[in-house]
C-alpha positions as CSV (number, residue, x, y, z in Angstrom):
1,M,67.2,-53.6,-52.6
2,N,67.7,-53.7,-56.4
3,A,67.2,-50.3,-58.3
4,R,64.2,-51.9,-60.4
5,N,62.5,-52.2,-57.3
6,L,63.3,-49.2,-55.9
7,I,61.9,-47.3,-58.8
8,L,58.6,-49.3,-59.1
9,G,58.1,-48.2,-55.3
10,I,58.1,-44.6,-56.3
11,V,56.0,-45.0,-59.0
12,I,53.7,-46.7,-56.5
13,V,53.6,-43.9,-54.3
14,V,53.0,-41.3,-56.8
15,L,50.0,-42.9,-58.2
16,L,48.7,-43.3,-54.9
17,G,49.0,-40.0,-54.2
18,I,47.4,-38.6,-57.8
19,A,44.3,-41.3,-57.0
20,F,44.1,-39.7,-53.2
21,L,44.0,-36.1,-54.8
22,T,41.6,-37.1,-57.5
23,L,39.2,-38.6,-55.0
24,G,39.0,-35.8,-52.7
25,G,40.8,-37.0,-49.7
26,G,42.6,-33.9,-49.0
27,S,38.9,-31.5,-49.3
28,T,38.4,-31.4,-45.5
29,M,41.7,-29.6,-45.2
30,L,42.0,-27.5,-47.8
31,A,38.2,-26.6,-48.3
32,P,37.6,-22.7,-46.9
33,Q,35.9,-23.3,-43.1
34,P,32.4,-21.6,-43.3
35,T,31.7,-17.9,-41.2
36,P,29.7,-19.1,-38.1
37,T,26.1,-18.2,-37.6
38,P,25.7,-15.0,-34.9
39,N,23.5,-15.9,-31.7
40,L,20.6,-13.4,-32.5
41,A,19.0,-14.1,-29.3
42,L,22.3,-12.3,-27.6
43,L,22.5,-9.5,-29.6
44,E,19.0,-8.4,-29.0
45,L,19.9,-8.7,-25.0
46,E,22.6,-6.0,-25.6
47,N,19.9,-3.5,-27.2
48,I,17.9,-4.1,-24.0
49,V,18.0,-1.5,-21.0
50,N,16.2,-2.7,-18.1
51,A,15.4,-1.0,-15.0
52,S,12.4,-0.7,-11.8
53,G,10.4,2.3,-10.4
54,I,7.4,3.1,-8.6
55,L,4.2,3.8,-10.0
56,V,2.9,7.7,-9.2
57,P,0.6,10.0,-10.0
58,V,2.0,12.6,-12.2
59,R,0.8,15.5,-10.0
60,R,0.9,14.9,-6.4
61,A,1.6,17.2,-3.6
62,N,2.2,17.0,0.4
63,L,0.3,19.5,1.9
64,A,0.8,21.7,4.8
65,Y,-0.3,24.4,7.1
66,H,1.4,27.5,6.2
67,G,0.7,30.2,8.8
68,A,3.2,32.1,11.1
69,L,2.7,29.9,14.2
70,P,1.3,26.5,15.0
71,A,-2.4,25.9,14.9
72,R,-5.0,23.7,16.3
73,V,-6.7,21.2,14.0
74,L,-10.8,22.0,14.5
75,R,-12.2,19.8,12.1
76,V,-10.6,16.6,9.3
77,A,-13.0,17.1,6.8
78,V,-11.2,14.0,5.0
79,Q,-9.7,10.5,4.8
80,P,-7.6,8.4,2.6
81,G,-9.5,7.5,-0.6
82,D,-12.1,10.5,-0.7
83,V,-12.1,12.2,-3.8
84,V,-12.0,16.1,-3.8
85,K,-12.9,18.5,-6.0
86,A,-10.6,21.7,-6.4
87,G,-11.2,24.0,-3.6
88,D,-12.8,21.7,-1.1
89,V,-11.9,22.2,2.4
90,L,-9.6,19.3,3.6
91,I,-8.4,20.8,7.3
92,Q,-9.8,23.7,9.2
93,F,-8.0,24.9,11.7
94,D,-9.0,27.1,14.7
95,A,-8.9,30.7,13.4
96,A,-11.1,32.6,16.2
97,E,-8.2,35.3,16.5
98,E,-7.7,35.8,12.8
99,Q,-11.9,36.3,12.8
100,A,-11.7,38.9,15.0
101,A,-8.9,40.6,13.0
102,V,-10.8,40.3,10.2
103,N,-14.0,42.1,11.7
104,V,-12.2,44.6,13.0
105,A,-10.4,45.4,9.8
106,R,-13.5,45.3,8.0
107,A,-15.7,47.5,10.5
108,T,-12.8,50.2,10.6
109,L,-12.6,50.4,6.4
110,A,-16.5,50.8,6.7
111,Q,-16.4,53.5,8.9
112,L,-13.3,55.2,7.0
113,R,-15.7,55.0,4.2
114,A,-18.8,56.3,5.7
115,G,-17.4,58.9,7.9
116,A,-18.4,59.7,11.0
117,T,-21.2,59.8,12.9
118,Q,-23.3,62.3,14.7
119,E,-22.6,60.6,18.1
120,E,-19.2,61.2,17.5
121,I,-19.3,64.2,15.9
122,A,-21.3,65.6,19.3
123,V,-18.2,63.8,21.6
124,A,-15.4,65.5,20.0
125,Q,-17.5,68.7,19.8
126,A,-18.1,68.0,24.1
127,N,-14.5,67.7,24.3
128,L,-13.4,70.8,22.8
129,D,-16.1,72.9,24.6
130,A,-14.6,71.1,28.1
131,A,-10.8,72.2,26.9
132,K,-11.9,75.5,26.1
133,A,-14.0,76.2,29.3
134,Q,-10.7,74.9,31.2
135,L,-8.4,77.1,29.2
136,A,-10.7,80.2,30.3
137,K,-10.7,79.3,34.2
138,V,-7.1,78.9,33.7
139,R,-6.7,82.2,32.5
140,A,-9.5,83.9,35.1
141,G,-7.5,82.8,38.2
142,A,-9.5,81.5,41.1
143,T,-13.0,82.4,42.1
144,P,-14.0,83.5,45.6
145,E,-15.3,80.6,45.8
146,E,-12.6,78.3,45.1
147,L,-10.4,80.3,47.3
148,A,-12.5,79.9,50.3
149,M,-13.2,76.2,49.8
150,A,-9.2,75.7,49.4
151,L,-9.0,77.9,52.9
152,A,-11.4,75.5,54.7
153,N,-9.1,72.5,53.3
154,L,-6.3,73.9,54.7
155,E,-7.3,74.6,58.0
156,R,-9.3,71.3,58.3
157,A,-5.9,69.7,57.2
158,A,-4.2,71.8,59.7
159,A,-6.5,70.6,62.4
160,V,-5.9,66.9,61.5
161,L,-2.2,67.3,61.7
162,R,-2.3,68.7,65.1
163,D,-4.5,66.5,66.3
164,A,-2.0,63.7,65.1
165,Q,1.1,65.5,66.5
166,S,-0.7,65.4,70.0
167,Q,-1.2,61.9,69.6
168,Y,2.4,61.3,68.6
169,D,3.8,63.4,71.6
170,R,2.3,60.7,73.7
171,I,4.8,57.8,72.5
172,K,7.7,59.8,71.2
173,D,9.8,58.8,73.3
174,D,9.4,55.3,73.2
175,P,12.3,53.2,71.8
176,Q,9.7,51.3,69.5
177,R,7.4,54.7,68.5
178,G,7.5,53.7,64.8
179,M,5.6,50.5,65.5
180,Y,2.8,52.2,66.9
181,P,-0.4,53.9,64.8
182,Q,0.1,57.2,66.2
183,S,3.2,57.5,63.7
184,Q,1.6,56.4,60.7
185,A,-0.9,58.7,61.6
186,L,1.2,61.6,61.8
187,H,2.9,61.1,58.6
188,L,-0.2,61.0,56.5
189,A,-1.5,64.1,58.2
190,T,1.8,65.9,57.3
191,Q,1.4,65.0,53.7
192,E,-2.5,66.5,53.4
193,Y,-1.6,69.2,55.2
194,R,1.1,70.1,52.6
195,I,-0.9,69.2,49.8
196,A,-3.9,71.4,51.0
197,E,-1.3,73.9,51.6
198,A,0.0,74.1,48.3
199,R,-3.1,74.2,46.5
200,Y,-4.3,77.1,48.6
201,R,-1.3,79.0,47.7
202,Q,-1.4,78.2,44.1
203,L,-4.8,79.4,43.8
204,L,-4.0,82.9,45.9
205,K,-0.8,83.0,43.1
206,G,-3.1,82.3,40.0
207,A,-2.4,80.0,36.9
208,T,1.5,80.4,35.5
209,P,2.3,80.6,32.1
210,E,3.0,76.9,32.3
211,D,-0.4,76.2,32.9
212,I,-2.0,78.4,30.4
213,R,0.3,76.9,27.5
214,I,-0.7,73.5,28.6
215,A,-4.5,74.6,28.8
216,E,-4.1,76.1,25.3
217,A,-2.5,72.7,23.6
218,N,-5.3,71.2,25.2
219,V,-7.5,73.1,23.5
220,A,-5.7,72.5,20.1
221,V,-5.8,68.9,20.3
222,A,-9.6,68.9,21.1
223,Q,-10.1,71.3,17.8
224,A,-7.8,69.3,15.6
225,H,-10.0,65.5,16.6
226,L,-13.2,67.7,16.1
227,N,-12.0,68.8,12.5
228,R,-10.6,65.6,11.7
229,V,-14.0,63.7,12.9
230,K,-16.3,65.9,10.5
231,A,-13.9,65.6,7.8
232,A,-13.9,62.4,5.1
233,A,-11.7,60.2,4.9
234,R,-8.4,60.8,3.1
235,P,-7.6,58.2,-0.1
236,E,-4.3,57.2,2.2
237,E,-5.8,56.4,5.0
238,I,-8.8,54.4,3.3
239,A,-5.7,52.5,1.3
240,V,-4.0,51.6,4.4
241,A,-7.4,50.1,6.0
242,Q,-7.9,48.3,2.7
243,A,-4.3,46.7,3.2
244,R,-5.1,45.7,6.9
245,L,-8.3,44.2,6.0
246,D,-6.1,41.9,2.9
247,Q,-3.7,41.0,5.3
248,A,-6.3,40.2,7.9
249,L,-8.5,37.8,5.4
250,S,-4.9,36.5,3.8
251,A,-4.0,35.2,7.7
252,L,-7.6,33.6,8.1
253,A,-7.7,31.8,4.8
254,L,-4.3,30.3,6.0
255,K,-7.0,28.4,8.7
256,T,-8.1,26.6,5.9
257,L,-6.4,23.8,4.0
258,T,-8.2,23.4,0.7
259,A,-7.5,20.5,-2.3
260,P,-5.1,22.7,-4.5
261,Y,-6.9,20.4,-7.7
262,A,-9.3,17.9,-8.1
263,G,-7.9,14.1,-6.9
264,T,-7.9,11.4,-4.5
265,I,-6.5,11.8,-1.0
266,A,-3.8,9.2,-0.2
267,A,-3.1,10.1,3.6
268,V,-4.0,12.5,6.3
269,N,-2.0,12.5,9.2
270,V,-3.6,15.0,11.5
271,K,-6.5,14.4,14.0
272,E,-8.7,16.7,15.4
273,G,-7.8,18.8,18.4
274,E,-4.0,18.2,17.2
275,T,-1.7,21.0,16.9
276,V,0.4,21.5,14.0
277,T,3.5,22.8,13.2
278,P,3.9,25.2,9.8
279,G,5.5,23.5,7.0
280,V,5.0,20.2,7.8
281,P,2.9,17.8,5.5
282,I,-0.3,16.6,7.2
283,V,-2.7,15.7,3.8
284,V,-1.1,13.6,0.4
285,I,-3.4,14.3,-2.6
286,G,-2.8,12.8,-6.2
287,D,-4.4,12.9,-9.6
288,L,-4.9,9.4,-10.1
289,S,-6.1,10.3,-13.7
290,R,-2.3,10.5,-15.1
291,M,-0.2,8.1,-13.7
292,R,3.7,7.5,-14.6
293,L,6.8,5.3,-13.7
294,E,9.8,7.1,-12.0
295,I,12.7,5.2,-12.3
296,D,16.0,6.3,-10.3
297,D,18.1,3.0,-10.7
298,L,19.7,3.2,-14.3
299,S,22.9,3.7,-14.2
300,E,25.5,5.7,-15.9
301,T,26.5,2.9,-18.1
302,H,22.7,2.5,-19.8
303,I,21.6,6.4,-19.6
304,A,23.9,7.6,-22.3
305,R,21.6,4.7,-24.5
306,V,18.1,6.0,-23.6
307,R,16.2,8.9,-25.1
308,V,13.1,10.6,-24.5
309,G,10.6,9.5,-26.4
310,Q,11.6,5.5,-26.7
311,I,8.9,3.3,-26.3
312,A,9.2,1.1,-23.0
313,T,7.6,-2.2,-22.3
314,V,6.3,-2.1,-18.8
315,T,5.9,-4.9,-16.5
316,F,4.3,-4.7,-12.9
317,D,4.6,-7.0,-10.0
318,A,1.1,-6.8,-9.1
319,L,-0.2,-8.2,-12.8
320,P,2.3,-10.8,-13.9
321,G,1.7,-11.7,-17.1
322,K,0.2,-8.6,-18.6
323,S,2.6,-6.0,-20.4
324,F,2.2,-2.2,-21.1
325,Q,3.5,0.3,-23.7
326,G,4.9,3.4,-21.9
327,K,7.5,6.3,-23.1
328,V,10.3,7.8,-21.6
329,T,9.5,11.2,-21.2
330,Y,12.1,12.8,-19.0
331,I,15.6,12.4,-18.4
332,A,17.2,13.8,-15.4
333,P,19.8,16.5,-16.3
334,M,22.1,15.4,-13.1
335,A,22.6,11.7,-11.5
336,S,22.2,11.1,-7.9
337,A,24.2,9.2,-6.1
338,R,23.0,6.2,-4.3
339,Q,24.4,3.1,-2.8
340,G,26.0,0.7,-5.4
341,G,26.5,3.8,-7.9
342,T,25.5,6.8,-9.8
343,N,22.3,6.8,-11.0
344,Y,19.5,9.1,-13.0
345,T,16.2,9.7,-12.6
346,V,13.7,8.9,-15.9
347,Y,10.1,8.9,-16.0
348,V,7.5,6.5,-18.2
349,E,4.3,7.8,-18.9
350,F,1.3,5.7,-20.3
351,D,-1.6,6.2,-22.6
352,A,-3.4,3.8,-20.8
353,L,-3.1,1.5,-17.8
354,D,-5.0,-1.3,-15.9
355,P,-7.4,0.3,-13.1
356,A,-6.1,-2.5,-10.8
357,L,-2.7,-0.7,-10.8
358,R,-2.4,1.4,-7.7
359,W,0.0,4.3,-6.6
360,G,3.1,3.1,-5.3
361,M,3.6,-0.3,-7.0
362,T,6.7,-1.4,-8.3
363,G,7.2,-2.0,-12.3
364,H,9.9,-2.9,-14.6
365,I,10.9,-1.7,-17.8
366,E,12.8,-3.0,-20.8
367,V,13.8,-0.4,-23.3
368,N,15.1,-1.4,-26.6
369,I,17.5,1.5,-27.6
370,K,17.7,0.2,-31.3
371,Q,13.9,1.2,-31.5
C-alpha cells in the first residue's frame, strides 16, 4: 500500500469515528444507569410481625374446694353454659359436722353472755352442800349405826369364807382342784372378807389426815364452781368463745363453693355424691364480657420490635374473611421456653368482638411495627 492510500484510510477512520460519536452511538455505554425502584411489598412484609394465640376471658378462674379434708358433694347447682352472679352457689358440700360445730359454738357464746340459769346455780349449790356434808362426816368419824353395819358385813363375809373353805377342803387333794368351782368360790370369798375387814377397821380407826384433806379440797372445788356459775362471764372468755364461733363459721363457709364474680360457667368437673380433694379445680368460670387473645409464640427475634400500645389486626379461623382491631396490652417480662425456641407471652385486647367468637378459639395477629 502506498503512502497516499494509507493517509486516505486514516482520514476515513477518523471521520467515521466522529460521525459515530455525533449520532449518539456510544450513549448506551456512557450514559449513567438509573437507580432501581425498591419493591414496596417486600419492605412492608419486613415491618409485619405475625403470631397466633387463644381467645380467653380477661377474668377467669379454676375454682376448687379449700377445706382441710376431702368432702362429699351434696349438690351441683350449675352446669356448663349457665350465667351466674357474684355469690351464687355453684357446689354444696356435706357440712353436717361443720354445722353442728357452729351450733355448739353459738350456744356457748350465748350462754356466756346471758349468764347461768337458776337451774345451773341450784345444781352447783347442791354439789357444794354434798361436799360440805361429806367433810363433816369424815371429821366426825363413823356413827354407831355405820360401825354395826360394817361389823355385820364382816361377820357375813367370814361365814361365806368358812363355807367356801369347807367346800374346798373336799377337793383340795385332787391334782385338778384348780379346775373345780370350789377353788374360784374360795378365792372370791377371801377377797370379800378382806374388803369387809378393812372397811370395819377403817371405821374403828376414824378418818386419816389425808381423808380430811381430800374432803376439804372437794369442798373448795365445789365452792369455786358455784362462785363461777353465779359470776358474769369475763371479757376474755367471751372473746375466746367468739373466736371459736368465727372459726366454725369459716369452716362452714368452705362447704359452699360460690361464684367469685359474675360470669359464665365453662366446665363442671364433679357430680353429686363424689368426694373431692382440697385444691383440685372442679369448676371453671369466666367473664365473657371482656376477652383477649393470649399469644405465646412470639420469638425473641420479634419481641424486641413489639411494644405495648401497638395496634394489631386480628383474624380468627372461625370467621374467615373478617378482621378485628386490637391493641397490645401486655408483654411478658420473662421468656418461656418452648419446643423450637424461646418465646414470650403477649396479650391483645379488643374494644369489640363478634358475638360468634368463643372462648378457646384460635386467632392470628399482624402487628405493623412501623405504626
